Each structure stands twice: as structure tokens, then as C-alpha cells.
C-alpha positions as CSV (number, residue, x, y, z in Angstrom):
1,X,211.1,98.5,-39.2
2,X,213.8,98.2,-41.8
3,X,214.4,94.6,-40.5
4,X,210.6,93.9,-40.9
5,X,210.5,95.3,-44.4
6,X,213.6,93.3,-45.4
7,X,212.1,90.1,-44.0
8,X,208.8,90.7,-45.9
9,X,210.7,91.4,-49.1
10,X,212.7,88.1,-48.8
11,X,209.5,86.1,-48.0
12,X,207.8,87.4,-51.1
13,X,204.2,88.9,-51.4
14,X,202.3,85.7,-52.0
15,X,203.8,83.8,-48.9
16,X,203.5,87.0,-46.8
17,X,199.8,87.5,-47.6
18,X,199.1,83.8,-47.0
19,X,200.7,83.9,-43.7
20,X,198.8,87.0,-42.6
21,X,195.5,85.6,-43.9
22,X,196.0,82.4,-42.0
23,X,197.0,84.2,-38.8
24,X,193.9,86.4,-39.0
25,X,191.6,83.3,-39.6
26,X,192.7,81.8,-36.4
27,X,193.2,84.8,-34.2
28,X,190.1,86.4,-35.4
29,X,188.2,83.3,-34.8
30,X,189.5,83.1,-31.2
31,X,188.6,86.8,-30.7
32,X,185.2,86.2,-31.8
33,X,184.5,84.0,-28.7
34,X,184.0,87.3,-26.8
35,X,181.1,88.0,-29.2
36,X,179.8,84.5,-29.3
37,X,180.4,83.2,-25.6
38,X,181.5,79.6,-25.2
39,X,179.9,77.0,-23.0
40,X,180.2,77.7,-19.2
41,X,182.6,74.8,-18.7
42,X,184.9,76.2,-21.3
43,X,184.7,79.9,-20.5
44,X,187.7,79.8,-18.1
45,X,190.0,78.7,-20.8
46,X,189.2,81.4,-23.5
47,X,191.5,84.2,-22.4
48,X,194.6,82.1,-21.9
49,X,193.9,80.2,-25.1
50,X,193.5,83.4,-27.1
51,X,196.7,84.8,-25.6
52,X,198.6,81.6,-26.4
53,X,197.3,81.6,-30.0
54,X,198.4,85.3,-30.5
55,X,201.9,84.4,-29.2
56,X,202.0,81.2,-31.4
57,X,201.1,83.2,-34.6
58,X,203.6,85.9,-33.8
59,X,206.2,83.3,-33.3
60,X,205.3,81.7,-36.7
61,X,205.7,85.1,-38.4
62,X,209.1,85.6,-36.6
63,X,210.3,82.2,-37.8
64,X,209.2,83.0,-41.4
65,X,211.1,86.3,-41.2
66,X,214.2,84.5,-40.1
67,X,214.0,81.5,-42.6
68,X,211.8,82.8,-45.6
69,X,213.3,80.1,-47.8
70,X,211.7,77.5,-45.7
71,X,208.2,79.1,-45.7
72,X,206.6,76.0,-47.3
73,X,207.9,73.6,-44.7
74,X,206.9,76.0,-41.9
75,X,203.3,76.5,-43.4
76,X,203.0,72.6,-43.6
77,X,204.2,72.0,-40.1
78,X,201.8,74.5,-38.6
79,X,198.8,73.5,-40.5
80,X,197.8,70.8,-37.9
81,X,198.1,73.5,-35.1
82,X,195.8,75.8,-36.9
83,X,193.3,73.1,-37.6
84,X,193.5,72.1,-33.9
85,X,192.7,75.7,-32.8
86,X,189.6,75.7,-35.0
87,X,188.7,72.3,-33.5
88,X,188.8,73.9,-30.0
89,X,186.7,76.7,-31.1
90,X,184.0,74.4,-32.5
91,X,184.1,72.2,-29.5
92,X,183.9,75.2,-27.0
93,X,180.9,76.7,-28.9
94,X,178.6,73.7,-29.3
95,X,180.0,71.4,-31.9
96,X,177.6,71.1,-34.8
97,X,175.6,74.1,-33.5
98,X,178.6,76.3,-33.8
99,X,179.2,78.6,-36.7
100,X,183.0,78.5,-36.3
101,X,183.1,75.3,-38.4
102,X,183.2,77.7,-41.3
103,X,186.9,78.5,-40.4
104,X,187.6,75.0,-41.5
105,X,186.4,75.9,-44.9
106,X,188.5,79.1,-45.0
107,X,191.7,77.2,-43.9
108,X,191.2,74.4,-46.5
109,X,190.5,77.0,-49.2
110,X,193.6,79.0,-48.4
111,X,195.8,75.9,-48.5
112,X,194.2,74.5,-51.6
113,X,194.8,77.8,-53.4
114,X,198.4,78.4,-52.2
115,X,199.6,74.7,-52.4
116,X,197.3,73.1,-54.9
117,X,194.3,70.7,-54.8
118,X,196.3,67.8,-53.3
119,X,197.0,69.5,-50.0
120,X,193.5,71.1,-50.1
121,X,191.9,67.6,-50.2
122,X,194.4,66.4,-47.4
123,X,193.3,69.5,-45.3
124,X,189.6,68.9,-45.9
125,X,189.9,65.3,-44.7
126,X,191.8,66.3,-41.5
127,X,189.2,69.0,-41.0
128,X,186.3,66.6,-41.4
129,X,187.8,64.2,-38.9
130,X,188.4,67.1,-36.3
131,X,184.8,68.3,-36.9
132,X,183.4,64.9,-36.3
133,X,185.3,64.7,-33.0
134,X,184.2,68.1,-31.9
135,X,180.6,67.1,-32.8
136,X,180.9,63.9,-30.8
137,X,182.3,65.7,-27.8
138,X,179.8,68.5,-27.8
139,X,176.7,66.8,-29.2
140,X,177.0,63.0,-30.1
141,X,173.8,63.1,-32.1
142,X,175.3,65.0,-35.0
143,X,175.5,62.5,-37.9
144,X,178.9,61.9,-39.5
145,X,177.5,61.7,-42.9
146,X,176.7,65.5,-42.8
147,X,180.4,66.1,-41.9
148,X,181.8,63.8,-44.7
149,X,179.5,65.4,-47.4
150,X,180.7,69.0,-46.4
151,X,184.4,67.7,-46.7
152,X,183.7,66.0,-50.1
153,X,182.1,69.1,-51.5
154,X,184.9,71.3,-50.4
155,X,187.6,69.0,-51.9
156,X,185.6,68.7,-55.2
157,X,185.3,72.5,-55.4
158,X,189.0,73.0,-54.8
159,X,189.9,70.4,-57.5
160,X,187.4,72.0,-60.0
161,X,188.9,75.5,-59.4
162,X,192.4,74.1,-60.0
163,X,191.3,72.4,-63.3
164,X,189.7,75.5,-64.4
165,X,192.9,77.5,-63.8
166,X,194.9,74.9,-65.8
167,X,192.4,75.1,-68.7
168,X,192.7,78.8,-68.9
169,X,196.5,78.6,-68.9
170,X,196.5,76.0,-71.7
171,X,194.1,78.1,-73.8
172,X,196.3,81.0,-73.4
173,X,199.4,79.0,-74.5
174,X,197.5,77.7,-77.5
175,X,196.4,81.2,-78.6
176,X,200.0,82.4,-78.2
177,X,201.3,79.4,-80.3
178,X,198.8,80.2,-83.1
179,X,199.8,83.9,-83.2
180,X,203.6,82.8,-83.3
181,X,202.8,80.4,-86.2
182,X,201.0,83.1,-88.2
183,X,203.8,85.6,-87.6
184,X,206.4,83.0,-88.5
185,X,204.6,82.3,-91.9
186,X,204.4,85.9,-92.7
187,X,208.0,86.5,-91.8
188,X,209.1,83.6,-93.9
189,X,207.2,84.8,-97.0
190,X,208.6,88.4,-96.5
191,X,212.1,87.0,-96.1
192,X,211.8,84.9,-99.3
193,X,210.5,88.0,-101.3
194,X,213.4,90.2,-99.9
195,X,216.2,87.6,-100.7
196,X,216.4,88.3,-104.4
197,X,216.6,92.1,-104.3
198,X,219.3,91.8,-101.7
199,X,221.3,89.6,-103.9
200,X,220.9,92.1,-106.8
201,X,221.9,95.1,-104.5
202,X,225.0,93.2,-103.4
203,X,226.1,92.3,-106.9
204,X,225.7,95.9,-108.0
205,X,227.8,97.2,-105.0
206,X,230.5,94.8,-105.9
207,X,230.4,96.1,-109.5
208,X,230.5,99.7,-108.3
209,X,233.5,98.8,-106.0
210,X,235.4,97.4,-109.0
211,X,234.8,100.7,-110.9
212,X,235.7,103.0,-107.8
213,X,239.0,101.1,-107.2
214,X,240.1,101.8,-110.8
215,X,239.6,105.6,-110.5
216,X,242.1,107.5,-108.5
217,X,241.3,110.5,-106.2
218,X,240.1,111.3,-102.7
219,X,236.5,111.3,-103.8
220,X,236.8,107.8,-105.0
221,X,238.3,106.8,-101.7
222,X,235.4,108.2,-99.9
223,X,233.0,106.4,-102.3
224,X,234.8,103.1,-101.5
225,X,234.2,103.7,-97.8
226,X,230.5,104.3,-98.5
227,X,230.2,101.1,-100.6
228,X,231.8,99.2,-97.8
229,X,229.2,100.4,-95.4
230,X,226.3,99.5,-97.9
231,X,227.9,96.1,-98.2
232,X,227.9,95.6,-94.4
233,X,224.2,96.6,-94.1
234,X,223.2,94.3,-97.0
235,X,225.1,91.5,-95.3
236,X,223.3,92.1,-92.1
237,X,219.9,92.2,-93.9
238,X,220.8,88.9,-95.7
239,X,221.5,87.3,-92.2
240,X,218.1,88.4,-90.9
241,X,216.3,87.1,-93.8
242,X,218.2,83.7,-93.6
243,X,217.2,83.6,-89.9
244,X,213.5,83.9,-90.7
245,X,213.7,81.3,-93.4
246,X,215.5,78.9,-91.0
247,X,213.0,79.5,-88.2
248,X,210.2,78.8,-90.5
249,X,211.5,75.6,-92.0
250,X,214.4,74.1,-90.2
251,X,216.1,71.5,-92.6
252,X,216.6,67.9,-91.6
253,X,220.1,67.3,-90.1
254,X,222.7,65.7,-92.4
255,X,224.6,63.8,-89.8
256,X,228.3,62.9,-89.9
257,X,230.9,62.3,-87.3
258,X,232.4,65.7,-86.4
259,X,234.8,67.2,-83.8
260,X,233.1,69.8,-81.7
261,X,236.5,71.0,-80.6
262,X,237.5,71.8,-84.2
263,X,234.1,73.5,-84.8
264,X,234.3,75.6,-81.7
265,X,237.9,76.7,-82.5
266,X,237.0,77.6,-86.0
267,X,234.0,79.7,-84.9
268,X,236.1,81.5,-82.3
269,X,238.7,82.3,-84.9
270,X,235.9,83.7,-87.2
271,X,234.3,85.8,-84.4
272,X,237.4,87.0,-82.7
273,X,237.8,90.1,-84.9
274,X,234.2,91.1,-84.1
275,X,234.9,90.7,-80.4
276,X,238.2,92.6,-80.7
277,X,236.3,95.6,-82.3
278,X,233.9,95.5,-79.4
279,X,236.6,95.3,-76.8
280,X,235.4,91.9,-75.6
281,X,237.6,88.9,-74.8
282,X,236.9,85.3,-76.0
283,X,238.3,82.5,-74.0
284,X,238.2,79.0,-75.4
285,X,238.6,75.9,-73.3
286,X,238.6,72.5,-75.1
287,X,238.2,69.0,-73.6
288,X,240.8,67.0,-75.4
289,X,239.1,63.7,-74.4
290,X,235.8,64.7,-76.1
291,X,234.8,61.9,-78.5
292,X,233.4,62.8,-82.0
293,X,229.7,63.7,-82.3
294,X,227.3,62.6,-85.0
295,X,225.8,65.8,-86.1
296,X,225.1,68.3,-88.9
297,X,228.1,70.5,-88.8
298,X,226.4,73.5,-90.4
299,X,223.5,73.4,-88.1
300,X,225.5,73.0,-84.9
301,X,227.8,75.8,-86.1
302,X,224.8,78.0,-86.5
303,X,223.4,77.2,-83.1
304,X,226.8,77.9,-81.4
305,X,227.2,81.1,-83.5
306,X,223.8,82.3,-82.3
307,X,224.9,81.7,-78.7
308,X,228.1,83.6,-79.0
309,X,226.6,86.4,-81.0
310,X,223.9,86.8,-78.3
311,X,226.6,87.1,-75.7
312,X,228.7,89.6,-77.7
313,X,225.6,91.8,-78.2
314,X,224.8,91.9,-74.5
315,X,228.4,92.8,-73.3
316,X,230.0,96.2,-72.8
317,X,233.7,96.9,-73.5
318,X,235.9,94.9,-71.2
319,X,233.4,92.0,-71.0
320,X,234.4,88.3,-71.5
321,X,232.8,85.3,-73.3
322,X,233.9,81.8,-72.3
323,X,233.4,78.8,-74.6
324,X,234.1,75.4,-73.1
325,X,233.5,71.9,-74.4
326,X,233.0,68.8,-72.4
327,X,231.3,65.4,-72.1
328,X,228.2,64.4,-69.9
329,X,227.0,60.7,-70.0
330,X,226.1,59.9,-73.6
331,X,226.3,63.5,-74.7
332,X,228.7,66.3,-75.6
333,X,228.2,69.8,-74.1
334,X,229.3,73.2,-75.4
335,X,228.9,75.9,-72.7
336,X,228.9,79.6,-73.6
337,X,229.3,81.8,-70.6
338,X,229.4,85.6,-70.2
339,X,230.0,88.1,-67.4
340,X,227.3,90.4,-68.5
341,X,224.2,91.7,-66.5
342,X,222.4,88.3,-66.6
343,X,218.7,87.7,-67.4
344,X,216.1,89.8,-65.6
345,X,213.3,87.9,-63.8
346,X,210.6,89.2,-66.0
347,X,212.5,88.1,-69.2
348,X,213.3,84.5,-68.0
349,X,209.9,82.9,-68.9
350,X,210.3,84.2,-72.5
351,X,213.9,83.5,-73.0
352,X,213.4,80.8,-75.6
353,X,210.1,82.3,-77.0
354,X,210.3,82.9,-80.8
355,X,210.4,86.7,-81.8
356,X,210.9,87.8,-78.2
357,X,213.9,90.2,-77.9
358,X,215.1,92.9,-75.5
359,X,217.5,94.4,-78.0
360,X,216.8,97.2,-80.4
361,X,217.9,95.1,-83.4
362,X,217.5,91.4,-84.2
363,X,214.8,88.9,-84.8
364,X,214.4,87.3,-81.4
365,X,214.9,83.9,-83.2
366,X,218.5,83.0,-82.3
367,X,217.9,81.2,-79.0
368,X,214.8,79.4,-80.2
369,X,216.6,78.2,-83.4
370,X,219.6,77.0,-81.3
371,X,217.4,75.1,-79.0
372,X,215.5,73.4,-81.9
373,X,218.7,72.4,-83.5
374,X,219.9,70.8,-80.1
375,X,216.6,68.9,-79.8
376,X,216.9,67.6,-83.4
377,X,220.2,66.2,-82.3
378,X,218.8,64.4,-79.2
379,X,219.8,67.1,-76.8
380,X,218.6,70.4,-75.5
381,X,219.6,74.0,-74.8
382,X,219.5,75.2,-71.2
383,X,220.5,78.3,-69.4
384,X,221.7,79.1,-65.9
385,X,223.0,82.0,-63.9
386,X,226.5,81.3,-62.6
387,X,227.3,82.1,-59.0
388,X,229.5,85.2,-60.0
389,X,226.7,86.7,-62.2
390,X,226.2,86.7,-65.9
391,X,224.7,83.9,-68.0
392,X,225.6,80.3,-69.1
393,X,224.0,78.6,-72.0
394,X,224.6,74.9,-72.3
395,X,224.1,73.2,-75.7
396,X,223.8,69.5,-75.1
397,X,224.1,67.1,-78.1
398,X,223.7,63.3,-78.1
399,X,226.9,61.6,-79.2
400,X,224.8,59.4,-81.7
401,X,223.1,62.6,-83.0
402,X,219.7,61.6,-81.5
403,X,219.5,58.5,-83.9
404,X,217.6,55.7,-82.2
405,X,218.3,52.3,-83.8
């Protein structure tokens, strides 16, 4: 039983349900022959055929348990066998007079739902041919036009259902995009309004700090520590407001030839004290042969900073962040890798979605801004899960900055 449970888990719920339903369709149809007796000339073959089908279906399930990663190939390879079994059922029970032709509909519908309308139409064509042959063998008077019309209707229905599902998914994405746009406009307005008060607070904190430093005493030393804490919080709020403003209206890149190696080294030097306080190691690996890149230095630095900050926030003490530069075709790549817990399956579809975050603090805009900056430079931002665990983000930038002459 544990092995069966493990195999079912590896196979996945969708594939397992599909396999069981397909097996029940064929085996159930064969078993129904005892309720709807076949023609006398075929009665002798019913019992051995049913036993053979049961063994065949059990063998298919066993193969799926051994190689769940090849479920698609196994299902496709055995589709013809299942259609052949239904063909025998229809033939044995009178061809066009048999009600078992409905099993063709069920098999076609199952495959169209699981694999899409393309395979559904192909299965419908095969089913129509087999039904025509069964009719010809059992009762040659059955017109082929009736068979073809049934297959055409079934294929059209499968296609219509797929189009309807695609339309519903597109409408959901459009509604989500409109919601995010409204939230973005509101966030930008709020950030703009907060910017001036933050500047005033920061200025007053600096003035108070100057006064406190001129007054001796233990109380003044404590006051200086409090002012430093206030200054840090104001700085954090200023970064948040700036992130909202950038997300709402990303500036046009001001491109110049830049060295990504120098940019990465400067950013690591800037963030290393933060990493040291967290007990996290930052490792830098530079490609000495990397050519200059035409880019906006400030924007690319912000994108890289977002990636490194994101890694630092996810790592516990003792963690490691790796930053490496390299070349790929007509592009330069900066890879940021961490050995953290990685990205959970439920988070992966939303990883670049604006305002989506799993952290207690933050805007959820860092990765979406970084990807938009990469795309403005003729590249993209992608993520992967390294073999040893963790996460790798690859920031790809076209060497010409995305300029097309």
C-alpha cells in the first residue's frame, strides 16, 4: 500500500483520475456485455476478452506507477488500444444498433479535456473510422454520413469548450490587470503625497542630531541613538515611496556604455555591511571578458539591488548569496543565486506579479520592477531552481541596450 500511495503521489491527481476513468470506461463496457449479450457468433470470445482487457488495464496502471513522468506518452500509446476495445464491443453487439458506440464519445471527451482539442479531434476521427468499420461488419446498411456527422459534432463541441475556457481565463487576467492598474495609480498618488513630509521629518531629525551632539551627558547619548533609529525608519519609508513611484512611471533609460563588472562590484561593496549584520555571505564572481553594455546605469543598478535585497531578506544567518556576471550570445547576464528555501509551488505563478509578496514588509514590486527594467534593455528577468536548492534569478541585458537601428 505505501508503494501504491507513493506512485499515485508521483503521478499526480489529474493523471491518476484520468487513468482510472479511462480504465473504467473500457472495463465497464466489457463487463456490460453480460447485461447486453453479444451476438451468438461472438459470445464465445466475451469472457477471455474481458479478462484480457482487465489484465491490460492493470498493466497500464502498473507502468504508470513505475514511470509517472512518462504518463503523457503512455496515455497516447494506449489510446488506439482503448478505441480498439470499444470497436470490438460495438461490433459484437450489432454495430449501428449497439449502444456501446457511446463509449467512443466518452473516450474522445476524456482525451479532449485532458490533452486539448487537437487530440480530441484526432481521437474523434479515429473513432468515426472504427465505428464505420464496425457498422460495415455488423450491418452494411448503416450510412457513413451518420457516423461522420456524429464525429464532426463531437469535435466541434470539444473545440467550443476549449475556446470557452480560454476566454474565461483571458477575462480573469484582464480583470486582474485592471485591479493592479488601479492600485498602482492610488499607490503612486499616496507615495507622492508622503514624499514631502518625509523630507521634512528627515531634515528635522538631522537638526536635532546636531543639537544633541553638542550637549554632553548620558541622556543625550541615548537621544542620539533614538534619533538614529528614527532616521533609519524614515530612510526605509523613503525607499518604499520611491519604489511605488518608479513602478507607476518607470523613466526612459538614459543609455551609455557601462561595465557590469564594475556596477556589480560597487553594489556588493555597498550591501556587504548589511549582509554582515545578518550573518549572510556575499560571493562575487566576475567574467573578465564581459564586454561593455549600453544601458542606464542607475536603472540596472536598481534592478540588481532589488534582486540582491530580495535574496538577503529570504536568507537566515549562515546563508549565502552569489552574484556572477557572464555573456550569452548578444547579451550580458547577471545571475543572483541564494541557498535559501526556494520558491514554493503555489507562489511560482505570481512571482513577478506586482504587489504580490510573502513577506511581512515590502511592496511586492521589486521583482516586477527589475523585470521591466530588463525588458526596457532588450532582455528579460527569469528565475530557476538550482539542482542543490535555493533560487537563481538571471538578469539578461542586450549588449546594445535593446536599441534597434
